Steps between C-alpha positions, in 0.01 A plus 500: 500500500618854578335706775288678243241350271362653181133408480239543231175473688151476352204506734162435336149537634400657828700705756513194727732339245713809491539489879603129481766594239631791704518292816684220328757716323557705815561188709808362322750679717689647204475815284239434232539728202185530280558483125257506212698295251512120535846505337640699794339288775630230733143417593175527310210481743137479378218514754195380307124555513243230420174649627332492158590359158643823356731522799612142448576577135700809594700305755582224251595763237740673735662169600553386146626841387744518791621147421559602140685816603719289730573263213620794291714655772874443540460364852222305664328660798293290737132496393263480796120486471280552804148593603146418408569304178708258705241501777220416262667241272797385716860453405476126420259586219671819381862382507480245218325759278754778577838333559682833453386604848767433763288536814128499575370667813151398611265729695451220751873533583509879527690507830777279360551706181811684632664176610425321170627788288809557713588132476468506122718818481765345725437750780477430874152473646394862543370644827171689494561827323323793334348559161638609164249770419387522136242777536731799546522720808139615532298193594522133586254213529471318831352153458337402830367157414503226237220281364127536549237342718212579262369270228377720215385275215709677237829540687818291487681673790426241773626215280809698402594662834303293751300620793550811711846537645550824692850633552580593863452856618859530625646397167279739308566799730875444470474467124303826486765676714774377266309631196443840658868524597574467127299819443169343392211734581197287413432143611226305329369202691403220262345158538223302342275629783659736755197486725562138613867553586591331828196269527722195439765596756278598790501880463187594695444843342629408154612775262466772762772330704739527203402860425570592864860405428532665160315835519736662755820414308738788441528612136168350393304761306240281332354163593272340238295179530449252213276295495200504743235236450154648554404280794806618694434870448307533825394822673738408776796492259388819326466688826847384603646630174313830538639553847851400383510771236828576319709329368206274405347621173124449451544291186295179504555223247205264560471224236127459440511308167132547419178668620226244424426256789457198273837554333666560838349177629640301206836670554499377861591848624548501879279796597141624512308501174468881474837670431337843538507441874879511526518809276250680722688391810830644374351826376308548824825512697734623225291724271825614336615146423648390170339170406642237271358164404541223246210347299466189287275507190385196309489262795320174405126559480524882521182620332441829320294615801768403749758690298259795479475499882880501521504801266245685714705421807815650345309811394349541848811436713740695281826330607808719469693203365366188331660191352280288269599154387359244258420177679760234428404131542793355694571129508416346834257768614128432551401794276681348200257204512186711530246506216416808296858620437499846335668543159812718475342761275223568755746519787716746315200721412379505856844591633557777246153649563561519873843650451352778284265587788788487748721729293231770521459447874874521558549813287213674676631410845855609421382831351420622851875517574594733213636824650550340840823429681572139597781311663666282231740216574751481210570148378729512197629704204288479189678258261456730195471862618802654681397706803160325528431250777215274598350509846179451690250679718364323805213353300725338239653161574805396305485266200118474496361854495564812296805715572597863545752646252704753692782741418667798665751586775586224745336221299700183542418137587397464863410865551164593652404840358209740498402560141237688298272284290494666159326235285264204552461210257281191503720317751807723555597844636765750393672707773766768552696523825 
């Protein structure tokens, strides 16, 4: 194997998977050259998602398509499949069904991924190294823990990724420094629940201890937190963040999942029955906050009245960003065995009706910025319109929220620019620098 490696990398699912991919490919001790075409690759690496059935189907589709492309190519790159599909179903079950795959990497063996892949590529065991960024120069995800200690009745994460496993503060601060030295301006902390970081490794003050090490770092212009379970969003944490100020941005992604106490109880959500309490707590200390949440409609036994209460909650709170998902009965979860499962047509109707309400809320909220001047972090060139780029204001997280279309002098990936907002849409902004 030469000292460079052409890799076609596919990372599916959440940002945590993307970080795992970047860490692995940056750890090999050789120059990894990203390519889009399987025919040009020495390595095809697929990091899979298996959180819900559609994600499983997408993972299997990408594996079989990549295997077919490899079969048609003039040379045979190594096909490696990793991540949540392997963690959920395990290599001894998957391998006989997909013999085209050369190497399976299980989530339970995450720390040994670099050694396993290096061995298969004929490379020496690599020392700890950096990351092969795939997000461009503007932002990077920083995964601070794996797994989850909660036991929500609908969720497969604990069985796929195990219990809470916090990464050490020293490792994370050094990784953050390395990312900032590459020119990254925004770091986005990500975990299943940021608020419990450190509890399993004896960190007395938890997340605040980690933030003490990250907030002062040179070159950091934005620090964003995803995701904060409601029970962990205490007044103590909020006051700490208020006093910290910049580069922390007052963007709170708090996954609530529902508003009715009976549904929340069946979901096994680990917080008080009234989600309005955490909303009020945040807005009391951060009245300017941008709030994001995720909701599930069609959970088993969800009545028309319970759905109506959820609708009233959305109309009252007026989240700046909202993700709404149809409930998916996942094998092995308690919720899948519950009575009174909701039919797909009803779930779809409930989701679409809520999204119509949210589109109006979002458009109205964004309209207040028309004619104002905002700081926009430029992410990438628009794939179809020369001279146009995509970027984000402080209240827009990458990959999950709306974007800002920006053009004008000085606009290039990684630039942080003051820009005039000239148009507002349902979820997006248009700006001129």
